[in-house]
N, C-alpha and C positions, 0 to 999 in steps of 0.2 A: 883466502879461498875457503878455508874451513868455516869462517864466520858467514860467508855467503851461502854455503851449503846448509848450515844450521838455520839461517834465516829462511831459506827457501822451504826447508822441511817444516818449519813452524807455520809458514803461510799455508802450505798444503794441508797440514793437520787442522788448521783453523777452518779452512774452506770445507774440509770433509765433515767437521763437526757441525758447521752450519747446514750442510746438506742433510745430515742425519737428523738434526733437530727439526729442519723444515719438513722432512718426510714424516717424522713422528707427529709433528703438529698437524700435518694434513690427515694422517691416520686418525688422530684424536678427533679432528673435526668430523670426519666421516663417521667414526664410531658414535660421536655425540648425536649426529643426525639420525642414526639408526637406533639409538637407545629409546626404548619405550618409556614415554613420560607424558603425563597429562598436565597441561599448564593452566587451562581454563575451561569452565563449563558455563554456558549461558543459554537460557536464563537459569538462575539458581532456585527459582520457585516454579514447580512444574505440576502437571496433572496428566492423566491419560489423554493421549492425542497431541500433546504439546511437542513440537519439534525442538530438540536440544542440539546446540552446536558445541563441539568439543575440539579444542586445539591442543597441540603438543608436538612430540616427535615420535617417529616410528609407527605412526598410526596407519600407514598403508598396509601393514600386516595384521591389523586388528581383525579378530574373528568373532568377537562378541562384546557387548557392553552389558555389565551387570548393574542393575538398579537396586536401591535399598530394598531389602526383603528378599534378596537373592533371586530377582527376576531378570533373566537373561534375554537379550535381544540380539539376533543374528543378522537381521535385515539392516545393514549399515550403508549409508551413502558416503563413500570415501571420495574426497576431493584433494588427493595428493597425500604427501607424507605427514603433513602437519595440520590437517583440517578434515573434519567429517561431521555428519549430522545423523541423528537417530530419533525416532519417534518414541515418546514415553509410553510404556506399555501399561496395561491394567494390572492391578494387584500389588503395586509397590507399597512399601511400608509407610503407614500414615505418619510415623515420626520422622521420616526422611533419613538422610544419611549420605554417604559418599558414593559416587559412581566409580566402578572399576572397569578398566579396559583390559581385555585379554587378547594376546597375540603370540602365536608360536610358542606356547607353553609358558609365557611370561604374563605378568599382570602388573598394572600400574593404577594406583588409586588417585583420584582427583584431590587436589589440596583444599577444595571448598565443599561444603555440605549442601545437599539439596533439601529444600523444604517442600512440602506437598500442599498445593492449593486445594481449597474446598469452596467453590463459588457459592455465594448466598445472597441473592437479591433480597433486600429487606423492605424497601419502600419505593414509591414512585411519586412523581410530581409533574405538573400541577394537578391538584384534585379539585380546585375551586373554579375551574373554567374549562371549556372545550379546547382541545388541542387541534389547531388547524393544520392543514397540509403545509409542510415546510417549516412548521414549528417542532420543537423537540419534546419527546418524552424523556424525562430525567429519571434515571434509575440509580439508587444508592444501595450500597451493601459492601461486601468484601470479596476479594479475588475475582473481580468482574473482568479483569483483563483477558480471561480465558474465553469470553463469549465471542462467538463467530458469526451468529445470525440473529435477526429478530423477525418474528412473524406477526403481521398485522392482519386482522380480518378484512377481506376484500368485499367490495360492493357487489361483485359478480358471484360471490359464494366461494371463491378460491382465495387462499392466503396470498398476501403480498409479502415477499421476502426481501429484507434489507440486509445485505452482507456487511460485515464489520468494517470493511474498508470505506464504507459510506457513512459510518457513524460520525457525528460531529465531534464527539470526544469519547475516548476509550481509556480509562485508567482503572487502577485496582479498586478504588472506592466509589467510582461514579461512571455512568455512561450517559451520553446525550445522543438520542437517536431521532433523526428527522422522520416525521410522519410522512409517508410517501403518497404519491398519487394513487387513486383507486381504492382508498380505504372505505370501509363501511362506517357511516356516521352513527353515533350513539355510544352507549356503554360497551366497553370492550376489554378483553384481557389480551395484552401483548405477550407473546411467548418468546423467551430467549433460548438459544441453544449454545452449549459450550463445545470445546474442541474434541470432546469425547463422544458427542452426539446426544448427551443428556439435555432434556428440555425443562424449562422453568416457567410456570405460568405466573405472571405478575398480578398484583392487585388491579382492580378495574380502574380505568380512566375513561374520560369521555372524549371521543374522537369526532372531529368535524370534517365534512367534505369540502369546506370552504378553503380557498388557497390564501395563505398569509402573504400580504404584500401585493396581491394582484390576482388576475385570473390565470387559468391554465396557460393561456397564451402569453401572458406578460410577466408573471412572477418568477423570481429566483432561479435556482438550479434545478432543472428537471428535464424530462423528455418533452419536446415540443413538436407538433406535427409540421412536416415540411411538404407533405402531399397527402391528399385524401380523395378516394374515389372507390368504385367497385369495378375491378377489371378481372375477368375470369381468364386465368392462364391455363389453358387446357392441355398443351403439350409443348415439346421443345421447339416447335415452329412458331410459337406465339411470344417472341421476345418483346419486352416493353422497353423502348428507348426513351428515357426520361431526361430531357435536357435540363440544364440549370434554370432556364426560364420557366419551366414547369414546376420548379421547387421553390418553396419559400425559405430562403437561407438567411433572412434578415436577423441580425442580432446574434448570430452563431459564429464563434471563432473556430474555424475548421483546423483540425490538426490530426496527425496520424494517431490512432488509438482512441479517438472520440467514439462513443458508443452510438450505434444505430439500432433501431428496433423496427421490425416489420410486423404488422398485424394483418391477419388473413382468416378467411373461413376455410376450414379443412375437415370436412366430415369423414373422409375416407382414407386419409394419408396422402402425402404429397412430397414432391421433390422441389426444393427451393434453391435457386442459383442466383448469385449476385456478381456482377463485374463492374469495373470502372468503364468509362466510355471508350477506352482503348483495349477492352477485353482483358485487362489485368485482373488478377484473381485475389481478392481479399480472403482473410482467414475466417470463413463463416462458421465452420463446424468446430473450431478450437483445435483442429489437428492439421491446419495448413490448407484445407480444401475450401473451394468457394461454392460447393454444392453440398446440401445436406438433406437427408430423408427425415421428415417429421411425421410422427405417428398421428393417426386419426384423433381429432379432438384438440391437438396442440395448435394454438392460434397465435403465438408470438415467437419471434426469433430475434435474439440480440447478439451483436458481434461488433468488434472494433473496426472502424474504417481504416483502409490502407492509405499509404502515401499516394498511390496512384489515384484513389478516389478523391483525396484532397485536391490533387492537381486538376483532375477533370471537372470536379464540381466548381472549382475556382475559375477555370478557364471557360466554363459554359457548356462543356460536353455532357455533364451530368453523370448518370449511371445507367446500367442495363440490368434488368431483372427478368429471369426466366424460370424454367422448370416445367412443372405440370401438375394439374389436378387440384388447384386451389384458386380462391378469389382474393386478390390483393386489395386491402381496404385502406391501409394507412402506412406511411413511412414517417418515422420520427428520428430526430437527432437529440442527443443529450446536450442541452444548452448549459454551459458552465458559467460561473461568475467570470467577469473579465479577468484574464490571466496576464499578470504583469511579467512573470518570469517562470520558466519551467526547465527542469533539467535534473541534475543530481550533484549536489555540492556539499561536502563535509566542511563545516565552518572553520574549526580550529580558532586560534586567537591571532589575527582577526581575518574576516572576509570583507574586503572593501568592494561592495557591489556597485559597479559603475552605473551612472544614470543612463548611459547610452545602451545598456543591456535590458532596460525595462521597455516593454511594449505598451505604450500609452495610446495606441490607436483606438482602443475600445472605451477608454475612460480617463478622466483627469483626476488624480488623487487629491482629496480635499480633507482638511482637518475634520474629525468627527466621523468620517466613514470607517467601516469595519474592515480591517485588513486580515486576511486569513493565510496562515502558513501551514503547509502540509509537509510532513516529515516521513522519511523512510521508517517503517515499523521498527520499534526498539523494545526489547524485553527487559531493559534495565533503565533506571532513572537517567536522564540526560540534562545537561546544562544548556540554557538558551539565554543569550544576552543580546540586546539590540539598542543601537543608537542611531540618530539621524546622521546625515553626512557631515555634520559639524560637531559630532560627539555629544549632542543633546540627548537627554535621557527621557524617553517617553514612558508613560505609565502603562505597564502590562498587567500586573496584578500584585496583590499583597502576598507575603509569605516567603519571598525569596531573599537572597543576599541584599538586593535592593529592588525597587519597583520595576526596573528594567533588566534585572538579572535573576532569572528564576530557574527552578528545577522542574522539568517535565516528568510526570509520573511514567512508570513503565506502561507502554501501550498508548500513551497520550500522543496520538499521531497528528492532531490538529491543534492549532492555537489561533484564537481570534481576540483582537483588541482594537481600540480606537486609534486612528492615525492622529499624531500630534501635529501642531503647527509646523514644527521643525521638520518632521518627516515629509509633510506635504511640500514644503519649500524645496528640500533637497531632492526628492523624488521627481519633481517637475523641472529639474535642471538648474536649481539654485547653486548646486555644487557638482563637481565632476563625479563625486561619490554620492550615490542615492541613499544607501544605508550601510551601516557598519555592524556586522553581525559576528558574534563570538560564541564559543561553547564547544561541545563535542557532539553536535547533532547534524544529521544529513537532511538538507532541505531539498524537496522535490518540486514545490510549486508555491508561488506567491500570488494571491488573488485579492480583489476587492469585492466584498459582498454588495449586491444591489438587488432591488426588487424591480 
């Protein structure tokens, strides 16, 4: 009996110890989550206006972020306990240093140092020939990843603005910028703008108003007219019901988010309203509304089409346009290169992209065509490796671990190279797997360039 009581007592003490240890372990985990710590800062090269992402623990209590040079920022975008963003302020120390996060009387220093970028465009190309519309102005220099816009002189006297998300290539040492529709032909200075708002005038190049690869109606990626006329929309009783039969949608892959542009005469200010054929409301003003007031003299309006517009345009119903006090002259849609795949997928090692997921309705992949990959924006170098569905290695470019395994520079959000014989075969169904893709990059779109 004594042995039984002793054994029972030992068992109880053991259970109590386990409970105490478990409780302490839980408390330790809670304490660890509340402990202020900075684990990472991206990007590590910054300048005024650059958004910086900070990860760690205890960040939900952060009250300020101190940049090198003791420049504090209190406007913090917190996304939970372990993630926040902040915009780099002016006046940080040119020599760089570590970020410090302050919270509730405590502070934590980042384990990595920031360096400070100083954009410097040094030269442009080509200089020996005119640059046609849809061809690229090449810019070389340093810290060019901070550029956000390019301004081209327009034929109508107004600047044509190209945002960085439409650059063909954006890397720290080089930019490739498509010359847009509407440029003024002749000698021109293209102007770049960085994330701080500072502008840089480039050396002169010669621009052409010819379209590379075809006419405005037939060449490459660009806005193309789907309707042209002169219709005076005088008030809200004058709705324009445009069926799909009245619109030229040939060669356009409709999808939600595709950009539409309206052109109109507007001498006195106007209200512009757009609906799908079922009176659904696209986001015309950028704030969720389908009606927008445009000031006198403004003659263009761009917005992404809604899923409702895709459905009614495809079904034949078209769109409805109204408002008042303007003359509608042209409706355009942005015609993209044929899109084989779109979404958001982070590759890892490996992504076996099924041939069944490719949309080949608009084009048949052939060897020698240019394939274009679009990536989620990245502020640090990323690895990209590609094989055909049989593990064949196409040539992407020199300078990587191998010709098909390369490093994308920070901000290099596009990649173009020739389709190999193996890629063409497996993308067209020669294998259940169209492509095998590896690395640490997020892919958002795969297209084939056409003229």
